[in-house]
C-alpha positions in Angstrom: 0.0 0.0 0.0 1.6 3.2 -1.2 0.7 6.8 -0.4 0.4 9.5 -3.0 2.7 12.4 -2.2 1.4 15.9 -3.0 4.0 18.7 -2.6 2.0 21.8 -2.0 3.0 25.0 -3.9 4.6 26.7 -0.9 6.7 23.6 -0.1 7.7 23.3 -3.8 8.8 26.9 -3.8 10.9 26.4 -0.7 12.5 23.3 -2.2 13.5 25.2 -5.4 15.4 27.7 -3.3 17.8 25.1 -1.9 21.2 24.2 -3.4 21.0 20.9 -5.2 23.3 19.2 -2.6 20.9 20.2 0.1 17.8 19.4 -2.0 18.7 15.8 -2.8 18.5 14.3 0.7 15.3 16.3 1.4 13.7 14.9 -1.8 14.8 11.4 -0.9 13.2 11.7 2.5 10.0 12.9 0.9 10.0 10.1 -1.6 10.5 7.6 1.2 7.2 8.7 2.8 5.3 7.0 0.1 6.4 3.6 1.5 6.5 4.5 5.2 4.5 7.6 6.2 5.5 7.3 9.8 9.2 6.3 9.7 11.4 5.9 12.7 12.1 9.3 14.3 8.9 11.0 13.1 7.3 13.5 15.4 3.6 14.3 15.6 3.1 18.0 16.0 1.2 19.0 19.1 -2.2 20.6 18.5 -2.5 19.4 14.9 -4.7 16.5 13.9 -2.8 15.0 10.9 0.5 16.9 10.9 3.9 15.2 11.4 7.6 16.3 11.0 10.6 14.4 9.9 14.3 15.4 9.9 15.8 15.6 6.4 19.5 15.8 6.7 21.0 17.3 9.8 19.4 20.8 9.7 16.2 20.6 7.6 12.7 19.5 8.5 9.7 18.4 6.4 6.3 19.1 7.8 3.5 17.1 6.2 -0.1 15.9 6.7 -1.1 12.3 6.5 -4.6 11.3 5.3 -4.9 7.6 5.9 -8.4 7.3 4.5 -7.3 8.6 1.1 -3.7 7.3 1.2 -2.4 10.9 0.6 0.5 12.8 2.1 0.5 16.6 1.7 4.0 18.1 2.1 3.2 21.4 3.7 6.5 23.0 4.5 10.3 22.3 4.0 12.7 24.6 5.8 15.8 24.9 8.0 15.1 23.8 11.5 15.3 27.3 12.9 12.7 28.5 10.5 10.3 25.6 9.9 7.8 26.5 12.7 7.7 30.3 12.0 4.8 31.7 10.1 2.8 28.5 9.6 -0.3 30.3 8.5 
Protein backbone atom coordinates (compact mmCIF):
# COMPACT_ATOMS: atom_id res chain seq x y z
CA UNK A 1 0.00 0.00 0.00
CA UNK A 2 1.64 3.20 -1.21
CA UNK A 3 0.70 6.75 -0.38
CA UNK A 4 0.44 9.49 -2.98
CA UNK A 5 2.70 12.43 -2.17
CA UNK A 6 1.45 15.91 -2.99
CA UNK A 7 3.99 18.70 -2.56
CA UNK A 8 1.97 21.85 -2.00
CA UNK A 9 3.00 24.99 -3.92
CA UNK A 10 4.56 26.68 -0.90
CA UNK A 11 6.72 23.64 -0.14
CA UNK A 12 7.68 23.28 -3.82
CA UNK A 13 8.82 26.91 -3.85
CA UNK A 14 10.87 26.36 -0.70
CA UNK A 15 12.53 23.28 -2.22
CA UNK A 16 13.53 25.16 -5.36
CA UNK A 17 15.45 27.71 -3.28
CA UNK A 18 17.82 25.09 -1.88
CA UNK A 19 21.18 24.22 -3.37
CA UNK A 20 21.04 20.86 -5.21
CA UNK A 21 23.34 19.23 -2.63
CA UNK A 22 20.88 20.20 0.11
CA UNK A 23 17.78 19.43 -1.95
CA UNK A 24 18.73 15.83 -2.84
CA UNK A 25 18.50 14.31 0.68
CA UNK A 26 15.31 16.26 1.37
CA UNK A 27 13.66 14.94 -1.79
CA UNK A 28 14.82 11.41 -0.92
CA UNK A 29 13.20 11.72 2.52
CA UNK A 30 9.97 12.95 0.94
CA UNK A 31 9.95 10.11 -1.60
CA UNK A 32 10.48 7.55 1.20
CA UNK A 33 7.24 8.73 2.83
CA UNK A 34 5.25 7.00 0.07
CA UNK A 35 6.37 3.63 1.45
CA UNK A 36 6.48 4.50 5.17
CA UNK A 37 4.53 7.63 6.15
CA UNK A 38 5.54 7.31 9.81
CA UNK A 39 9.24 6.35 9.70
CA UNK A 40 11.44 5.92 12.75
CA UNK A 41 12.09 9.33 14.27
CA UNK A 42 8.86 10.95 13.07
CA UNK A 43 7.27 13.48 15.44
CA UNK A 44 3.57 14.27 15.59
CA UNK A 45 3.06 18.01 15.99
CA UNK A 46 1.15 18.96 19.13
CA UNK A 47 -2.19 20.64 18.50
CA UNK A 48 -2.47 19.37 14.94
CA UNK A 49 -4.68 16.46 13.92
CA UNK A 50 -2.80 15.01 10.91
CA UNK A 51 0.52 16.88 10.94
CA UNK A 52 3.92 15.25 11.36
CA UNK A 53 7.55 16.27 11.05
CA UNK A 54 10.64 14.40 9.93
CA UNK A 55 14.27 15.38 9.86
CA UNK A 56 15.79 15.57 6.41
CA UNK A 57 19.52 15.81 6.71
CA UNK A 58 21.02 17.34 9.81
CA UNK A 59 19.43 20.78 9.69
CA UNK A 60 16.24 20.56 7.63
CA UNK A 61 12.69 19.52 8.47
CA UNK A 62 9.75 18.37 6.37
CA UNK A 63 6.29 19.10 7.77
CA UNK A 64 3.50 17.05 6.25
CA UNK A 65 -0.09 15.93 6.73
CA UNK A 66 -1.13 12.27 6.49
CA UNK A 67 -4.61 11.34 5.32
CA UNK A 68 -4.86 7.58 5.86
CA UNK A 69 -8.42 7.33 4.54
CA UNK A 70 -7.30 8.60 1.10
CA UNK A 71 -3.67 7.33 1.22
CA UNK A 72 -2.39 10.86 0.59
CA UNK A 73 0.50 12.80 2.10
CA UNK A 74 0.53 16.59 1.67
CA UNK A 75 3.98 18.10 2.11
CA UNK A 76 3.18 21.42 3.73
CA UNK A 77 6.54 22.96 4.50
CA UNK A 78 10.25 22.35 3.98
CA UNK A 79 12.70 24.59 5.80
CA UNK A 80 15.78 24.89 7.96
CA UNK A 81 15.14 23.76 11.52
CA UNK A 82 15.33 27.30 12.93
CA UNK A 83 12.68 28.55 10.46
CA UNK A 84 10.30 25.64 9.94
CA UNK A 85 7.78 26.54 12.66
CA UNK A 86 7.71 30.29 12.03
CA UNK A 87 4.75 31.74 10.12
CA UNK A 88 2.83 28.48 9.61
CA UNK A 89 -0.30 30.32 8.48
